[in-house]
C-alpha positions as CSV (number, residue, x, y, z in Angstrom):
1,X,17.4,21.5,8.0
2,X,17.6,18.2,9.8
3,X,21.0,16.5,10.0
4,X,21.0,12.6,9.5
5,X,23.8,9.9,9.1
6,X,24.5,8.4,6.1
7,X,26.1,4.8,6.3
8,X,27.7,2.4,4.0
9,X,27.0,-1.2,3.2
10,X,29.2,-2.1,6.2
11,X,27.1,0.0,8.7
12,X,29.9,2.6,9.2
13,X,29.0,6.1,9.1
14,X,30.2,7.7,5.8
15,X,28.9,11.2,6.4
16,X,25.9,13.6,7.3
17,X,23.4,14.9,5.0
18,X,20.8,17.7,5.8
19,X,17.1,16.5,5.4
20,X,14.7,18.8,4.2
21,X,12.6,20.4,7.0
22,X,9.3,20.4,4.9
23,X,9.5,16.7,3.7
24,X,11.0,15.2,7.3
25,X,9.9,17.7,9.8
26,X,6.2,17.7,9.7
27,X,4.2,17.4,12.8
28,X,3.1,13.8,13.3
29,X,-0.7,13.6,13.1
30,X,-2.1,9.9,13.6
31,X,-5.6,11.0,12.4
32,X,-4.5,12.3,9.1
33,X,-2.3,8.9,8.5
34,X,-5.3,6.7,9.2
35,X,-7.5,8.7,6.7
36,X,-4.9,8.4,4.0
37,X,-4.3,4.6,4.7
38,X,-8.0,4.4,4.6
39,X,-8.1,6.4,1.3
40,X,-5.5,4.0,-0.3
41,X,-7.2,0.5,0.7
42,X,-10.3,1.6,-0.2
43,X,-9.4,2.8,-3.6
44,X,-7.7,-0.7,-4.3
45,X,-11.0,-2.4,-3.8
46,X,-12.7,-3.3,-7.4
47,X,-16.3,-3.4,-5.9
48,X,-17.2,-5.7,-8.6
49,X,-18.9,-8.5,-6.5
50,X,-22.4,-9.1,-7.5
51,X,-25.5,-11.2,-6.9
52,X,-28.8,-11.4,-8.2
53,X,-32.3,-10.6,-6.5
54,X,-35.4,-12.8,-6.8
55,X,-36.5,-10.5,-9.6
56,X,-33.1,-11.1,-11.7
57,X,-32.9,-14.9,-11.5
58,X,-34.4,-16.8,-14.3
59,X,-37.7,-18.6,-14.1
60,X,-40.2,-18.6,-11.2
61,X,-43.2,-17.4,-13.4
62,X,-45.7,-19.5,-11.9
63,X,-46.5,-21.0,-8.3
64,X,-44.6,-24.4,-7.8
65,X,-47.7,-26.2,-6.5
66,X,-51.5,-25.1,-5.7
67,X,-52.1,-22.9,-2.4
68,X,-53.9,-25.4,-0.2
69,X,-54.0,-29.1,0.4
70,X,-50.5,-30.1,-0.2
71,X,-49.4,-29.9,3.5
72,X,-46.5,-27.6,2.7
73,X,-46.0,-24.1,3.4
74,X,-47.4,-21.7,0.7
75,X,-45.1,-20.7,-2.1
76,X,-45.4,-18.0,-4.8
77,X,-42.2,-18.8,-6.8
78,X,-39.3,-20.9,-6.8
79,X,-37.1,-17.9,-7.2
80,X,-37.7,-17.1,-3.6
81,X,-34.7,-16.6,-1.4
82,X,-35.3,-19.7,0.6
83,X,-34.9,-21.8,-2.5
84,X,-31.6,-23.2,-3.7
85,X,-31.9,-21.6,-6.9
86,X,-33.6,-18.4,-5.6
87,X,-32.5,-14.9,-5.3
88,X,-30.0,-13.7,-2.6
89,X,-31.4,-11.3,-0.1
90,X,-29.1,-8.2,0.9
91,X,-26.3,-9.5,-1.4
92,X,-23.5,-7.5,-2.8
93,X,-23.7,-5.2,-5.8
94,X,-21.2,-3.3,-7.8
95,X,-20.2,0.0,-6.0
96,X,-17.4,2.4,-5.7
97,X,-15.6,2.1,-2.4
98,X,-13.3,5.0,-2.8
99,X,-13.5,7.8,-0.6
100,X,-12.6,11.7,-1.3
101,X,-9.4,13.1,-0.1
102,X,-7.8,16.5,-1.5
103,X,-4.4,16.4,-3.0
104,X,-3.0,18.7,-0.3
105,X,-4.3,16.2,2.5
106,X,-2.6,13.4,0.7
107,X,0.7,15.1,0.1
108,X,0.6,16.2,3.8
109,X,0.1,12.6,4.9
110,X,3.1,11.4,2.7
111,X,5.2,14.1,4.8
112,X,3.9,13.1,8.0
113,X,4.6,9.6,7.4
114,X,8.3,10.5,6.4
115,X,8.7,12.6,9.5
116,X,7.3,9.7,11.7
117,X,9.8,7.2,10.3
118,X,12.8,9.9,11.1
119,X,11.4,10.7,14.5
120,X,11.2,6.8,15.6
121,X,14.7,6.3,14.2
122,X,13.5,3.9,11.4
123,X,15.0,5.8,8.6
124,X,18.3,4.4,7.1
125,X,20.2,6.2,4.6
126,X,22.5,4.2,2.5
127,X,25.3,5.4,0.5
128,X,25.3,2.7,-2.0
129,X,24.5,-1.0,-1.9
130,X,27.4,-1.8,-4.0
131,X,25.8,-5.2,-5.3
132,X,27.8,-6.2,-8.5
133,X,25.7,-9.3,-9.2
134,X,21.9,-10.4,-8.4
135,X,22.4,-12.5,-5.3
136,X,20.0,-12.7,-2.4
137,X,22.5,-13.9,0.1
138,X,24.7,-10.8,-0.6
139,X,21.7,-8.5,0.0
140,X,20.6,-10.3,3.1
141,X,24.1,-9.9,4.6
142,X,24.0,-6.0,4.0
143,X,20.5,-5.9,5.6
144,X,21.5,-8.1,8.5
145,X,24.3,-5.7,9.3
146,X,22.2,-2.8,9.1
147,X,19.5,-4.7,11.5
148,X,16.8,-4.2,8.7
149,X,16.3,-7.9,7.3
150,X,13.1,-8.4,9.5
151,X,10.9,-5.7,7.7
152,X,12.2,-3.1,5.5
153,X,11.1,-1.0,2.5
154,X,14.0,-0.1,0.2
155,X,13.7,3.0,-1.7
156,X,15.6,3.2,-5.2
157,X,15.9,6.3,-7.2
158,X,15.6,4.5,-10.3
159,X,15.4,0.6,-11.5
160,X,18.1,-1.5,-10.2
161,X,17.9,-5.2,-11.2
162,X,20.7,-6.0,-8.8
163,X,18.6,-5.0,-5.8
164,X,15.3,-5.7,-7.1
165,X,15.7,-9.2,-8.2
166,X,17.8,-10.1,-5.1
167,X,15.3,-8.9,-2.8
168,X,12.4,-10.7,-4.5
169,X,12.6,-13.8,-2.4
170,X,13.2,-12.3,1.0
171,X,10.0,-12.3,3.2
172,X,9.4,-8.7,4.7
173,X,11.6,-7.1,2.4
174,X,10.1,-5.1,-0.5
175,X,11.7,-2.7,-3.1
176,X,9.9,0.4,-4.6
177,X,11.0,3.3,-6.7
178,X,10.8,6.9,-5.6
179,X,7.7,7.6,-7.8
180,X,5.8,4.9,-5.9
181,X,6.5,5.8,-2.2
182,X,3.3,6.2,-0.3
183,X,1.9,6.3,3.3
184,X,0.7,2.7,3.3
185,X,3.9,1.1,2.5
186,X,6.0,3.2,4.7
187,X,3.9,2.4,7.6
188,X,3.7,-1.1,6.8
189,X,7.3,-1.9,7.1
190,X,9.4,-1.5,10.2
191,X,12.2,0.1,8.6
192,X,12.7,2.3,5.5
193,X,16.1,2.0,3.7
194,X,16.7,4.4,0.9
195,X,20.0,5.4,-0.8
196,X,21.4,8.9,-1.0
197,X,20.3,9.3,-4.6
198,X,16.7,8.1,-3.8
199,X,16.6,10.8,-0.9
200,X,17.5,13.6,-3.3
201,X,14.8,12.5,-5.7
202,X,12.0,12.0,-3.0
203,X,12.9,15.5,-1.7
204,X,12.4,16.6,-5.0
205,X,8.8,15.0,-5.5
206,X,7.7,16.4,-2.2
207,X,8.8,19.7,-2.9
208,X,7.0,20.1,-6.2
209,X,3.6,18.8,-4.8
210,X,3.7,15.5,-6.3
211,X,3.0,13.6,-2.7
212,X,-0.2,12.3,-3.9
213,X,0.8,11.2,-7.4
214,X,1.1,7.5,-6.6
215,X,-2.3,7.2,-5.2
216,X,-3.9,8.6,-8.4
217,X,-1.9,6.3,-10.6
218,X,-3.0,3.3,-8.6
219,X,0.5,1.5,-8.6
220,X,-1.4,-0.9,-6.4
221,X,-1.3,2.2,-4.2
222,X,2.4,2.1,-4.4
223,X,2.9,-1.8,-4.4
224,X,6.6,-2.8,-4.2
225,X,8.3,-3.6,-7.4
């Protein structure tokens, strides 16, 4: 087990909890993190961009003018790529950009990302936000006291309108629920701030082998709430 302090909204130490070594004690591997991020970003791409080749555009069934005697270059069809209304050469066509990655690798990637945040001292465990109303100023004051207002991913155990709506206008501050935690969002933020209740729920999710659930459900690859 790994000891980690829990602080309150005033940035005062409340108590200490034991983090799961399985979820927060994995060996950091940059190669696997890179592959998981590539997997997530590739899966977001729709791959619906499409252009028409010269054989797919309408018209052009005859020569635009005779072969010789006009002084112009010979042409066979007005649907050739050099014409404004012609087909496109080597243009994009619908395709699947997704790459394959096993569930075990994705689950390991999540544990590595969590471990990397803990080792870098970028994991903040909060006892409770204590917000009684939706107020951006109040949340910003808490984040400033925690030195996490610049770039932070707030992890909640369940929907909390007070936190979610208070954070929606803060640049660099994103809110996500436990089931949406993913590698890309963890690495994209400087700090990770989660409540003690969210920690318990996250460790349970990782322990039950659901580390890759968010990528498969395509929550914009765990996009913030």
